[in-house]
N, C-alpha and C positions, 0 to 999 in steps of 0.2 A: 318321564324323568330324563331320558336320553335327549329328547328334543330341547328341554330346558338347558341342559349342559352344553349342547351344541350351540344353541342360541347365545349362551353366555360367552362361549369361546369366541364367536364371531364379534360380539360386542367389544370384548377386550382387544381383539386384533384390530378392530376399527379405531378404537381409542389410541392404540399404539401408533398406528399409521398416521392418524391426525396429528399426534404430538410430534412425531419425527419429521413431518413435512411442514408443519405450521408454526411451531414454536421458534422464536428467535430471541436472541439476547444481545447485549452490547459487547463489542469486541475491542481489544486494546492491542494495537500493533507494537507498542513500545515494550510491553511486558509479556505478552502472550506468544510463546514460541510456536504455537499452532498456526498463528496468523502470519508471523514474520520471523523467519529463521535468520539470525544475524550471520553475515557473510564470512566472518573471520578474515576479512581482507587485511593483509599485512603490508604496510608501506615499506618500500625499499630504503627510505631515508626519513628520519624525523626532522621536522622543521620547527624552529623556535618561534612559532607564531600562534596567536589566539585567533579563533575563527568564530564569527557569528553566522548562524544559519537563519534566514528570514524569508518566509513566504510573503511577498508584497502584494500579490493579486491572486484572487481566486476566479478564474475565467471559466469554470466548469458550467456546462449547460444545466438548466434547472432540473432536468430529468435525473441527474445524478445526486440530487440533494433532497432535503426536507423530510421525507417520510417513507414508510413501507406500505405496500398495498397494491402495486401493479400486478397484473397477471403474470408477467415475467419480471420478477423483482431484481432491482439493482441493490447494491449495498449503499443505500441512502445514508445520509448523515446520522439518522436516528439509530443506526446500527453501531456507531462508534461511541466510545465513552467520552470523547471530547471533540472539539472542532477539528476537522480533518487537517486544516493548515497547521494548527498547533501540534497535532500528533506527528505529522510528517517532519516538521522541524526537529522534534525530539528524537525521532528515529534516525535522521541523518546526523544529528549531533552525536548521538551515541555511536553510530557507525564510525564516524571520523575519529572520535576519541579512542575507540577500541582498536583502531587500525595502527595507532602509534605515529600517524602522519603529522599531527599538530600537537602543540603543547596542551591546548584545551579547545573544546568546541562547545558553545553554549548559545542558544537562541536569545538569551536575555543579556548577553555581554555587550553593552553599548560602547565599551572602551576597547573592543577588539582591534587588532592590527589589520585584519582582513574581514570582509563580509561576503557571504555567498547569498545572493538574492535570487529568489525563485518566483516564477509565475506558474500557477497550477492550472493546466488546461483540461485535464481529465483524470479521474481516479475512481474506478468502480470495479466491482465484480458483478457479473450478470448471468442469470439463468436465461440463456438466449433462445433455446429451442426445446420443443418437446417432440422428439421423433415419434412418428406414428408407426411403431413397430412392436414386435412382441417383447423385445427386451425393454424393461422399465428403466431407461437411461435418459439423462438430460445433459446437454452441453453447457458447461460453465466457462465463462470467459473472465479473464482479469485484464484490465487495461489501465495504463498510467501514461500521461503525457505532461511534461513540464519543460519550461525553458529556464536556464540558469546563467548567471554571470558572476564571476569572481572579481572582486574589487580590492585592491590594496589601498588601505586608508592613507598611506603615505603618498600624497599627491592625487588621491582618488584615481589611480591608474586601473583601467579595466584589463585584467589579465586574460580573460576569454569570455565569450558569450556563445551559448550553444543550446540546442533543443534535444530532449531525450524522450524515448518511448520504451515502454515495456509491455509485453503482451503474453498471455498464457491461455491455454485451453485444455480442459480435462472433461471426462465423462464420469458422472456419478449416478448412483441409483436414485430414483425418485422417492424412495422410502427413507432417504437420509435428509438431514436438515440442509436444505438448499441455501438458506441464508448464511449458515456457517461456511459452506463451501465457497459462496460468493465472496465472503470476507477474506478467506484464505487465498483465493486466487488474486484478489486485489492486492494483497500484501506481496505475493510473489511477483506480480507485475511491477510494483514499486521497487522491489529489490533488484530486479533486472536493470531498471533504469538507473538506480542508485549506484550500482557497481560501475556502470559506464562513467557516471559523474565523478565518482571517487578517483578513478584512474586519471581523469582529466585534471582534477584538482592537484594531484601529485605531480603531473607533468608541468602544470603552470607554476607551482611553487618551486620547482627545481630549475625554472628559467626556460623551459621548453615551450614550443608553440603547439597549442591544441588545435587539432584538425576540426574545422568548423562544420564538416559534413558527415 
């Protein structure tokens, strides 16, 4: 009887371990604060402009896209509730709107007075290594790289053009959902780059010169 109980306990523990390490679900950066905490960035001045945020090119390598299944999983597109480019447009538009910097920010506003064009070069969270040690920990990386240019629709004047990067690294237990942590770190990496971008947008709108490096 004791053997049966012990065996049952091991079976339950095995199922729990499998579920916490293998189950994944779709994540939403726009709505889910676990994935992306909004920065509370407050602009020093409000500008009477409307801003369109648009990802024009997705230059990410194929290994950051398509599906889940690698031994060391990335946050592939399958982990997000919508296309990455559309999701990041919405996140940035929400950030800029909440900052009080512009009158409005909307990816679909084709009549906007300014447009922020982006080329996405990298966006992922990755379970990068499995340390061969007693401690059951994994290194989780978040990475984001994009280039952006802000254009005034009046005369199509380019106010600035610059590249941005964000990177994070944490350690988590292998008994936790690695896909969730990959998604969270990807969001943190994007936030890091987005904060740099927002500061530059404010400088440009105030008539200042943005440092290109």
